[in-house]
MITORLO-397095 format. One record per residue (C-alpha): y, z, x; residue in three letters; residue number from 1. Coordinates in pm, whole numbers, padded with zeros to 5 digits. Layout:
BEGIN
yy|zz|xx|rest|nr
Y|Z|X|ALA|NUM
...
! end
This chain:
BEGIN
yy|zz|xx|rest|nr
-05460|13671|00355|MET|1
-05756|13451|00298|GLU|2
-05576|13310|00000|ASN|3
-05286|13223|00221|ILE|4
-05513|13059|00475|ILE|5
-05691|12866|00201|ILE|6
-05359|12762|00054|GLY|7
-05240|12641|00394|LEU|8
-05562|12455|00447|SER|9
-05534|12282|00112|ILE|10
-05172|12199|00184|ALA|11
-05265|12057|00522|ASN|12
-05543|11862|00364|LEU|13
-05311|11720|00098|VAL|14
-05058|11636|00365|ALA|15
-05327|11470|00567|LEU|16
-05442|11275|00265|VAL|17
-05087|11171|00198|ILE|18
-05038|11066|00558|VAL|19
-05361|10871|00549|LEU|20
-05261|10710|00224|PHE|21
-04925|10623|00368|VAL|22
-05090|10483|00675|LEU|23
-05332|10284|00463|ILE|24
-05046|10149|00249|LEU|25
-04847|10071|00559|LYS|26
-05140|09893|00709|LYS|27
-05192|09698|00389|LYS|28
-04825|09611|00379|GLU|29
-04835|09507|00740|GLU|30
-05139|09294|00674|SER|31
-04970|09147|00364|THR|32
-04651|09072|00558|VAL|33
-04859|08927|00836|SER|34
-05040|08706|00586|ASP|35
-04719|08605|00428|LYS|36
-04568|08531|00767|LEU|37
-04876|08335|00857|SER|38
-04858|08140|00533|LYS|39
-04484|08092|00580|LEU|40
-04538|07971|00932|GLU|41
-04810|07736|00812|VAL|42
-04578|07612|00533|GLY|43
-04289|07573|00773|ILE|44
-04509|07388|01018|VAL|45
-04638|07170|00736|LYS|46
-04287|07106|00605|GLU|47
-04168|07031|00957|ILE|48
-04460|06794|00997|GLY|49
-04387|06626|00663|ASN|50
-04018|06615|00754|PHE|51
-04099|06463|01089|LYS|52
-04328|06212|00923|SER|53
-04074|06125|00649|ASP|54
-03789|06119|00898|PHE|55
-03987|05901|01132|SER|56
-04083|05657|00855|SER|57
-03728|05660|00721|LYS|58
-03588|05605|01065|VAL|59
-03836|05324|01120|ASN|60
-03746|05166|00784|GLU|61
-03372|05198|00854|ASP|62
-03424|05065|01203|PHE|63
-03625|04771|01067|SER|64
-03364|04700|00801|ALA|65
-03090|04730|01061|MET|66
-03284|04494|01288|ASN|67
-03321|04248|01000|ASP|68
-02949|04263|00922|ARG|69
-02866|04228|01289|ILE|70
-03103|03929|01314|ASP|71
-02950|03767|01006|LYS|72
-02600|03830|01137|ARG|73
-02695|03695|01477|LEU|74
-02850|03388|01315|ARG|75
-02537|03334|01106|LEU|76
-02320|03374|01414|ILE|77
-02547|03138|01603|SER|78
-02533|02881|01320|ASP|79
-02154|02908|01303|LYS|80
-02126|02873|01678|VAL|81
-02358|02572|01675|ASN|82
-02166|02420|01386|GLU|83
-01834|02473|01562|ARG|84
-01979|02336|01882|LEU|85
-02108|02029|01699|GLU|86
-01771|01979|01525|GLU|87
-01584|02020|01851|ASN|88
-01832|01792|02024|PHE|89
-01789|01532|01749|GLU|90
-01409|01560|01767|LYS|91
-01428|01535|02143|THR|92
-01641|01223|02112|ASN|93
-01397|01070|01863|LYS|94
-01103|01159|02084|THR|95
-01281|01016|02385|PHE|96
-01372|00701|02191|ALA|97
-01011|00671|02070|SER|98
-00888|00717|02426|VAL|99
-01126|00447|02545|LEU|100
-01015|00218|02263|GLU|101
-00651|00277|02347|ARG|102
-00722|00219|02713|LEU|103
-00891|-00110|02625|SER|104
-00589|-00206|02410|LYS|105
-00360|-00110|02696|ILE|106
-00566|-00331|02926|ASP|107
-00542|-00616|02675|GLU|108
-00167|-00558|02638|ALA|109
-00132|-00557|03015|GLN|110
-00320|-00885|03033|LYS|111
-00096|-01027|02759|LYS|112
00212|-00903|02945|ILE|113
00088|-01070|03263|ASP|114
00020|-01387|03067|SER|115
00360|-01360|02899|LEU|116
00524|-01315|03237|SER|117
00357|-01634|03354|ASN|118
00465|-01807|03033|ASP|119
00822|-01687|03083|ILE|120
00821|-01818|03437|VAL|121
00686|-02151|03317|SER|122
00939|-02149|03029|LEU|123
01221|-02091|03275|GLN|124
01090|-02386|03471|GLY|125
01087|-02596|03155|ILE|126
01435|-02491|03045|LEU|127
01588|-02592|03376|THR|128
01532|-02954|03280|ASP|129
01776|-03090|03018|LYS|130
01525|-03323|02856|LYS|131
01253|-03061|02812|THR|132
01521|-02816|02698|ARG|133
01626|-03063|02428|GLY|134
01263|-03102|02319|ILE|135
01232|-02724|02301|PHE|136
01537|-02706|02073|GLY|137
01404|-02985|01848|GLU|138
01061|-02818|01818|VAL|139
01224|-02485|01737|ASN|140
01443|-02654|01474|LEU|141
01145|-02826|01312|GLU|142
00951|-02499|01311|HIS|143
01233|-02326|01120|ILE|144
01261|-02610|00869|LEU|145
00885|-02607|00812|THR|146
00887|-02232|00751|ASN|147
01162|-02264|00492|VAL|148
01084|-02594|00313|PHE|149
00731|-02671|00423|GLY|150
00646|-03033|00504|SER|151
00867|-03170|00227|ASN|152
01010|-03500|00350|LYS|153
01220|-03528|00034|ASN|154
01435|-03239|00155|ILE|155
01457|-03308|00530|TYR|156
01351|-03559|00794|GLN|157
01333|-03523|01170|MET|158
01476|-03785|01410|GLN|159
01666|-03963|01136|TYR|160
01867|-04278|01212|THR|161
02209|-04294|01045|LEU|162
02400|-04602|00935|GLY|163
02607|-04612|01258|ASN|164
02288|-04645|01465|GLY|165
02286|-04292|01602|THR|166
01977|-04071|01571|MET|167
02021|-03712|01464|VAL|168
01762|-03440|01527|ASP|169
01737|-03360|01155|CYS|170
01891|-03476|00831|ILE|171
01894|-03238|00535|LEU|172
01909|-03390|00187|PHE|173
02089|-03104|00019|ALA|174
02208|-03130|-00343|PRO|175
02568|-03190|-00436|GLU|176
02826|-03064|-00365|PRO|177
02671|-03011|-00021|LEU|178
02526|-03358|00014|GLY|179
02340|-03498|00314|THR|180
02391|-03268|00615|ILE|181
02311|-03357|00975|ALA|182
02165|-03086|01202|ILE|183
02165|-03140|01577|ASP|184
02022|-02910|01845|SER|185
02229|-02833|02156|LYS|186
02130|-02604|02444|PHE|187
02413|-02545|02698|PRO|188
02221|-02323|02942|LEU|189
02324|-02377|03306|GLU|190
02688|-02273|03281|ASN|191
02599|-01988|03045|TYR|192
02351|-01845|03297|GLN|193
02607|-01876|03576|ALA|194
02869|-01709|03355|MET|195
02656|-01401|03272|VAL|196
02495|-01368|03616|ASN|197
02644|-01048|03765|LYS|198
02533|-01145|04115|SER|199
02786|-01431|04115|ASN|200
03141|-01370|04222|SER|201
03416|-01318|03968|ARG|202
03568|-01656|04053|GLU|203
03234|-01833|04009|ALA|204
03177|-01663|03674|ARG|205
03528|-01752|03551|ASP|206
03472|-02113|03652|ASN|207
03132|-02112|03477|ALA|208
03297|-01969|03164|GLU|209
03546|-02259|03157|LYS|210
03263|-02510|03198|LEU|211
03061|-02331|02925|PHE|212
03352|-02358|02680|LYS|213
03395|-02722|02776|SER|214
03024|-02787|02709|ASP|215
03045|-02625|02365|ILE|216
03355|-02825|02270|LYS|217
03196|-03149|02393|LYS|218
02889|-03085|02177|HIS|219
03111|-03010|01878|ILE|220
03306|-03334|01932|ASP|221
02986|-03538|01966|ASP|222
02843|-03398|01643|ILE|223
03169|-03452|01457|CYS|224
03207|-03814|01573|SER|225
02842|-03921|01542|LYS|226
02692|-03731|01250|TYR|227
02977|-03695|00999|ILE|228
03003|-04034|00825|ILE|229
03222|-04078|00520|ILE|230
03022|-04209|00225|GLY|231
02686|-04145|00391|GLU|232
02679|-03780|00495|THR|233
02862|-03468|00393|ALA|234
03199|-03389|00550|ASP|235
03033|-03119|00758|GLN|236
02747|-03084|01005|ALA|237
02545|-02807|01172|ILE|238
02508|-02745|01544|MET|239
02190|-02552|01622|PHE|240
02183|-02324|01928|LEU|241
01816|-02235|01998|PRO|242
01912|-01923|02199|ALA|243
02036|-01616|02011|GLU|244
02207|-01491|02329|ALA|245
02432|-01798|02352|ILE|246
02523|-01773|01983|PHE|247
02600|-01402|02023|ALA|248
02814|-01475|02330|GLU|249
03021|-01731|02139|VAL|250
03067|-01505|01836|ASN|251
03147|-01193|02038|ALA|252
03377|-01323|02313|TYR|253
03488|-01679|02234|HIS|254
03636|-01684|01887|SER|255
03850|-01984|01986|GLU|256
03531|-02193|01995|LEU|257
03453|-02090|01639|LEU|258
03803|-02190|01529|GLU|259
03764|-02522|01709|TYR|260
03430|-02585|01537|ALA|261
03582|-02489|01201|TYR|262
03856|-02748|01243|LYS|263
03595|-03011|01328|LYS|264
03381|-02908|01025|ARG|265
03088|-02821|01251|VAL|266
02908|-02493|01184|TRP|267
02742|-02311|01474|LEU|268
02404|-02153|01397|THR|269
02128|-01967|01581|SER|270
01759|-01948|01477|PRO|271
01834|-01643|01261|THR|272
02152|-01772|01096|THR|273
02007|-02121|01048|LEU|274
01709|-01973|00866|MET|275
01948|-01774|00643|SER|276
02155|-02088|00575|THR|277
01848|-02297|00493|LEU|278
01710|-02022|00271|THR|279
02039|-02022|00078|THR|280
02020|-02399|00042|ILE|281
01660|-02366|-00076|GLN|282
01771|-02121|-00347|VAL|283
02044|-02366|-00453|ILE|284
01790|-02650|-00471|ILE|285
01554|-02439|-00681|LYS|286
01836|-02336|-00914|ASN|287
01943|-02698|-00954|MET|288
01584|-02802|-01024|GLU|289
01560|-02522|-01276|ARG|290
01886|-02633|-01437|ASP|291
01762|-02992|-01444|LYS|292
01440|-02890|-01614|TYR|293
01640|-02663|-01843|ALA|294
01841|-02967|-01957|LYS|295
01521|-03162|-02011|ILE|296
01374|-02874|-02208|ILE|297
01692|-02851|-02413|HIS|298
01679|-03224|-02490|GLN|299
01314|-03198|-02587|GLU|300
01394|-02901|-02810|LEU|301
01669|-03103|-02980|GLU|302
01426|-03391|-03039|LEU|303
01168|-03144|-03165|LEU|304
01432|-02997|-03400|GLY|305
01504|-03342|-03540|SER|306
01135|-03404|-03596|GLU|307
01102|-03067|-03764|PHE|308
01394|-03145|-03996|ASP|309
01223|-03473|-04085|ARG|310
00898|-03287|-04142|TYR|311
01075|-03035|-04367|LYS|312
01228|-03312|-04580|ASP|313
00891|-03479|-04622|ARG|314
00725|-03149|-04701|TRP|315
00988|-03072|-04966|ASP|316
00923|-03411|-05125|LYS|317
00550|-03351|-05117|LEU|318
00598|-03003|-05262|TYR|319
00805|-03141|-05547|ARG|320
00541|-03407|-05612|SER|321
00265|-03146|-05603|ILE|322
00468|-02924|-05834|GLU|323
00515|-03217|-06081|THR|324
00144|-03300|-06068|VAL|325
00065|-02931|-06115|SER|326
00287|-02921|-06425|LYS|327
00118|-03234|-06564|ASP|328
-00220|-03080|-06495|VAL|329
-00115|-02766|-06683|LYS|330
00007|-02977|-06976|ASP|331
-00317|-03175|-06980|ILE|332
-00511|-02851|-06966|HIS|333
-00313|-02713|-07260|THR|334
-00369|-03031|-07461|THR|335
-00739|-03024|-07374|THR|336
-00762|-02668|-07500|ASP|337
-00592|-02764|-07823|LYS|338
-00819|-03064|-07876|ILE|339
-01122|-02853|-07802|THR|340
-01017|-02588|-08049|LYS|341
-00940|-02854|-08314|ARG|342
-01277|-03019|-08256|PHE|343
-01454|-02685|-08286|ASN|344
-01273|-02601|-08606|SER|345
-01361|-02943|-08754|ILE|346
-01718|-02896|-08646|ASN|347
-01729|-02554|-08813|GLN|348
-01593|-02702|-09138|VAL|349
-01865|-02968|-09150|GLU|350
-02136|-02709|-09085|ILE|351
-02008|-02489|-09365|LYS|352
-01994|-02785|-09606|ALA|353
-02352|-02880|-09533|ILE|354
-02462|-02522|-09583|GLU|355
-02289|-02507|-09925|GLN|356
-02453|-02832|-10038|ASN|357
-02790|-02700|-09940|GLU|358
-02724|-02382|-10132|ASP|359
-02626|-02582|-10446|ASN|360
-02940|-02786|-10433|GLU|361
! end
């Protein structure tokens, strides 16, 4: 019984020791886990702190870099905007200056138009008088002649007196077969204006048309009778109409006047057609002058050819003489060589003879 009690006591004691040991181990494990947790917490806190610090510095660096890029981009945008604004401002200034320049030119043109209007009014006043109208036609005619021929009095002369005592506005000394051509300026204006004026009645315009045709025929007859002189002038003359409108009217609607002028050998011209006619005559004159000089050049070439033939004959004679002299010189040279050789041979013989005599002695 006591053994059983002692056995139980020992068993209880062992169990107690085991429990205590387990408790001690558990406590150690708990303390170890607690330490580990504490260290882990400290590490986590440290890592979080380092992460916060690194993240903060990284964020600050990225934010600074982003700010720098944004500043650069904003500066570039600002520079581009300023550049575009300056370009647009410069273009606007140029456009504005061009507009001002054009406005000033328009003002000048307006002033010229006003002045031209005044001149036209004064010109209309001048053209209403027959004498001043005749002077206007003569000045216009002289201006055309000067533009074509210059101030060459050998080709034309103004206010030229013919053999029958009449004075023509211009005489043109054209080459044959044209000959001397008289040019007279005529300006039938009053009846023409009445004819084309739409405010006049039909009867008044028809009457003015008849008078206009009569004026043209009268001028043609006067030119034919006064300025076409057999033996002195050509068999044709030119009637100059200073107004293109009158010339166009005659050509477009009054062909019978052209036929009448053709029969009388009088050619109607306007400023444009007269300039074309005179230019054609100028070309003819130049071609004739060129032909004349070509004949002179041909004659001079023929004379030069004769002189060259004479020169060739003389040169052939001289060549033959030089060739003869050259042959004589060659002959003399040959003879000289022969004489020289003969003299040398003789001289050698004498020297040898003297040497032999000396040897004998």
